[in-house]
Steps between C-alpha positions, in 0.01 A plus 500: 500500500424138404155591366642786294760269347237232438283751313794587275576132437133435417493787249814366332346152487194634318706709257740214423212257452332734251826567315569128475152420369490787251848425366422132437167589339671748269782254429285197415133573454411858404573569134702818461825632356684407820367143526789258538754771582778371727473807725150392603635160601778668698252729675285199586795303632643784712157595639439135587827466689445823694139394565621170646752672728232746616254215559752318719563821693122546535464148641785556744341822622164324547635172636349539850156575357526204260616270777211608723246448221627162385593347833255673731381297794144382492286616788263265675 
């Protein structure tokens, strides 16, 4: 069950990351009719907040693995 949930969280992380990047590129850097539109900023902001929450959840779900990798005991 944990692995299934982690796969879903990972997919959402990727999607939210892409949405956040694309929205800020369209808002600031890519010349078009929608450049500078407030809705793009809102999309970027909301996607960023949800991304952050998902990232924290992802870290919580992987905490044991992280702890074992960072603080693993050295063998002699």
